[in-house]
N, C-alpha and C positions, 0 to 999 in steps of 0.2 A: 446304856452305858453303866449305869449304877448297878444293874443286875449282874455285870460281869465280876464285880469286886464285893458282893454282899456276903461272901464267905459261907454261903449256905451249901450244904453238901448235895445239892441237886443241879441237874443239868451240867455236869462238869465237862462233858465233852463239847458241848456248845460254848460254854464259857472259854475253855482253852482255845478253841477255834478262833473266837472273838478277840481274845488278848493277842494271839499271834498275828491276827489281821492288823491290828493296831500297830504292833511292832514293825510288821512288814511296811506299812505305809510310812512309818516314821524313818525306818532304814533307807527306804528307797528315796524319800524326800531329802534326807540329809545327803545322800550321794548325789542326787540331782543338783542340790545346792553346790556341792563341792565341785562337780563337773562344770557348772556354769561359772563358778567364781574363778577356777583355776584352768579354763580352757586355754589350751595352748602352752600350758606350762607343766611339762611332765614331772619335773622336779617337785612342784608343789602338790601334784596329785600324789606323789610318793610320801610327802609329808602328811598329807590326808589319810592315807592308808595307814601310816604309822600311828596317827592319833586314834584311829578306830581300833587298831591293834592294841594299843595301850588300854582302851576300854574292855576289850575282851580279856586281856591278861589280868586287869585290875579285878575284875569280877570273881577271879578264883582265888583272891587273897584269903588268907585264914579268917580274918574278921568278917569279911562278907559270907563266907560259907557258914560260920559258927552262929552269926546273928540270925540269918535265914533259917537255919537248921533248927536253932532254939525256939524261934517264934512259931515255925510251922508246927513242931511237935507239941508245944504248949497249946496251940489253938485247936489242933486235931484232937487232943485229949479232951477238949470240952465240946466236941461236936461241930466244929468249924472246919471249914476247908479253905485255907488261905491262898487261893491260886495267885493272887496279886502281892504276895509278900515280897518276892524278890524284885519285882517292878517298882514297887513304892519305895524300897530301900535304895535302889539305884537312883531313882529321880531324886530323892532327898539328898544323896550323896552328890549327884551332878550338879545340883544347885549351887553347892560351895565352889565346885571345880569352875563352873561357867563364870560365877561372879569374880573369882580370883584370877582367872585368865584374862578377862576383860581388864582388870585392874592392872596386871602386868604388862599386857599390851599397850595400854594407854601410857604407862610409865616408861616403856621402851620408846614409844614414839616421842616423848619429851626429851629423852636422853639420847637421841640418835646420834648427835655429835660426839658423844663420849663413848659410844657403844664399842667402836672398833678396838680400843684400847683395853677394854675389859673382856672382849670376846674370848681371847685365848686362856686367860685365867679362869673365866667362868666356865669354860669348856672342861678344863682339868678338873676343877672342883665339883662340878655338876655331875660329870661322868663318874667321878670316884664315889661321890655319895650315893648316886643311882645303883651303881654295880655292887657297891658294899651293902646297901640295904637289901637288895635282891638276894644276895648270897646268905644273909643272916635270915631273911624270910625262908629262903630253901632249906637251911639247916633246921629252923624251928618246924616246919612242916615235915621234914624228914623224920624227925624225933616222933611226932604224933603218927606219921605213917607206919613206922616200924611198930608202935604200941598197937595200932588198929589190926596190922597184919597178924601179929601174935594172937590177938584175940579172936581174929578169923580163924586161924589154923586150930586153936582150942576148941572152938565151937564145931568145926569139921570132925575133930576127934571125938566129939560127942559129949564134950564138957558143957555144962549149963552156962547160958549167957545171963549174966546178972544185968537187968536193964539200968539200974542205977549206976553200976560200975561203968557202963558203956557211955551213959549220959555224961558222968563226970569226966571221962576220957576226952569226949567230944567237946566239951565245954572248955577245955584248956586251950583251944585253938585261938590264936589271935590275942594281942595285948588288949585292944580296945573292947573286945567282946567280953574279956574278963572284968575290965574296969567298969563297964556300962551294964553289967549283968542285972543290977537292981532296976535300972531304967527298962531293960528288955522285959523284966517280969511284969511291968505295968501294962504291956501291949495287950489288948483284947480285941482288936480288928487288924486286918492286913494293912489297911491305910495308915495305922499308927506307926508303921515303919518308915513312913516319909521323915518326920523329925528325928527319928533314930538314925536314918541314914545322914540326915544333915549334921548331926552331931559326930558321926564317924568321920564325915568329910572334914570337920574342923581339926581332927587329929593329925592329919597328913602323915600317917604312918606308912605310907608307901612312896616310892621314888617316881612312880609313873606320872603323878600329877605334877611333880616338880619339872619332869622332863616336859610334859605338855606346857606348862608355863613358859619354859625356855624357848620352846619352838615357837610358840606365839610372840614372845618378845622378839626373837630373832627376824621373824617374818615381818613383824611391824616396823622393826628398825629399817628394814629394806623398802619401806614405802608401801607396804600391802595395806589396803583399805581395811578399816575397822570391821565392816561386815564380813570380809573374806577371812579375817583372823578368827572371827566368831565360829566359822564352820568348824574349826579344829575341835573345841570342846563339844559342839553338837554331835560330831562324829564319835567323840569319846563317849558321850551319853548313849548313843545308839548302840555301840558295841557292848558297853557294859550292861545296859538294861536288857539286852537280848540274852546275855548269858546268865545274868542274875535272875531273870524271870524263869528262864529254862531250869536253873538250880532249884528254885522255889518249887515248881511244879513237879519236877522229878523227885525231889525230896518228899513232897506230899504222897507222891505215888508209892515211893519206897516205904514210908511209914504205914502207908495203908497195907502194903504187902507184908510188912514186918510183923503184923499180928499173926501171920501164918508162917512166914519165913524169914525170921530176924536176921539170918545170914545176908539177905539182900541189903539191908541197911549197912552192915559192915563192908560188904563188897563195893557199894556205891561210894562210901566214905574213902575207901582205898583209891578207887579211881580218880575221884576229884582231887584228893590230896596229892596223888602222884602227878597229875597234870600240873598242879601248881608248882610243885618242886621242879619239874622238868622245865617248864616255861621260865621260871625264875633263873634257873642256872643258865639256860640258853642265852637269854638276853643279857645277864650280867656277864657271862663268860665273853660274849662278842663285844660288849662295851669295853671290858678291861683289855682284851686282846687288841682292839682297835686303838685304845689309848697308848698301849705299849708301842704299837707298830708305828704310830704317828710321832712319838717323842724320841723313840730310839732308832728310827729310820730303818727298821728291819725289812729285808726284802726276800723274795723267794715266791713260789706259787702260792703256798699257803697264806703267807702274809699279804700277798697281792690279793687274794679273795677276801681276806679279813678287811683290808682296807676298802675294797670295792662295796662290802656290805655296809660298812660305817658311811661311805660317802653316798650310797644310796640306801639310807637306813629303812626306807619304806618297804624294801625287798624282804625285810625281816617280818613283816606282816604276813606274807605268804607262808613263811615258815611256821609261825606261831598258829595260824588257821590251820595248816596241815597237821601240826602236832595235836591240835584239838581233835580234828576229825579221826586221825589215825589212832589216837588213844582210845577213844570211844569205840571205834570199830573193833579194835583188837580186844578191848575190855569186854564188849558183849559177846564176842566169838569164843573168848576163853570161858566166859561164864556158862555158855550153852554147851560147849564141848566137854567141859569138866562136870557138866550136869549137876551144878551146885544146888539146884532146887531139890534135888533127890536126897540131899543130905539132911538128915534128922538133927534138928536143933531149934 
C-alpha cells in the first residue's frame, strides 16, 4: 500500500491501476451500503445519487483544481510523481464534510418537533445561497477560462508560452487556493495534501456541502437512522475522491507531456474549467427556476419539467454525470481532429 503513494517516478502504470482498484472498491462498497440502507425507498436512493453527484461536482471547483495543480507541478519539478495528490486532498476535505454532516444530522434529530415550521424558510434561504454561490463560482471560472483560451490561441499562432505567466494565471483560480498558497508551498509529499484538504474543507467556500448538510438534516428529521444518514457524506466522499484523484493523475500526465507539448497543459485547463462552469450554471439554474416555479405557481410544460427535476433532484445526478462524460469525449475528439499536437509551441 505504501508503495502506491511513495511519489517515486517508477512503476507508474502499476500504481495507477492499484489506486483505481482502491477507488473502485470504495465506490462499490459505498453504493452497496446505500442500497442496503435505502432498500425499498426509491426517493432516498435518489437522495443518495444526489449526494454522490455533489461530490463529483465539488471536485471540479476552482480551489480543488488549483491546489492539486500547484502541488503536482511543484513535486514534479523536484523529481517526484504525486499520483495520490488528488486522493489525499479529497480525503482531507471529506473529513470535515463527514464530521459536520454528522453534527447537523444529530442536531436535526433533536429539533424534530420544530423542524416543520422552519423547513419552508430554510428551503428558500438554502436554495438562494446555493444557487447564488454557484453562479458566482461559474463567473469566476469563466474569467479564468477566457484568459486560458486567449493564451491557447496565442500559442497556436506561434507566440512563445511564458511558463511563469501561465503559472500566474492558473494560480489565480479559487479564493482559498490564493489564501493558502504559503501553506501549499510547504508540501513535499502527496500525503501532505490531507491536512491541506482539511483546511480547505473548513472554508466552506462552496454550496454543495451546505446542501448535503441540509439533506442529512431533512432525512434525520424524518426518523432515518444515524447510520443511514452517514451514507450520504460517504457517497459524497466517493464521488469527490474519484474525480479529484483522476484530476491529479491527469494533471501529472499533462505536465509530463508539457515538457514536449505545452499546448496540452492549456487544453487540459480549458476542458476542466469549462466543465466547472457548465455544471455550476446547470445546477444553479435548475435550483433558481425550481424556487421561482414553487413560489410563483408557474405552470406549463417547461415549468412542469423544472418542478419534476426539483421534486426528484436525484435525477440531476444523471445529468451531471452525462455532462462530465460528454465534455471529456467531445474535448478529446476536438483535440485529435484539430491535430493540436502538430502545433509548434
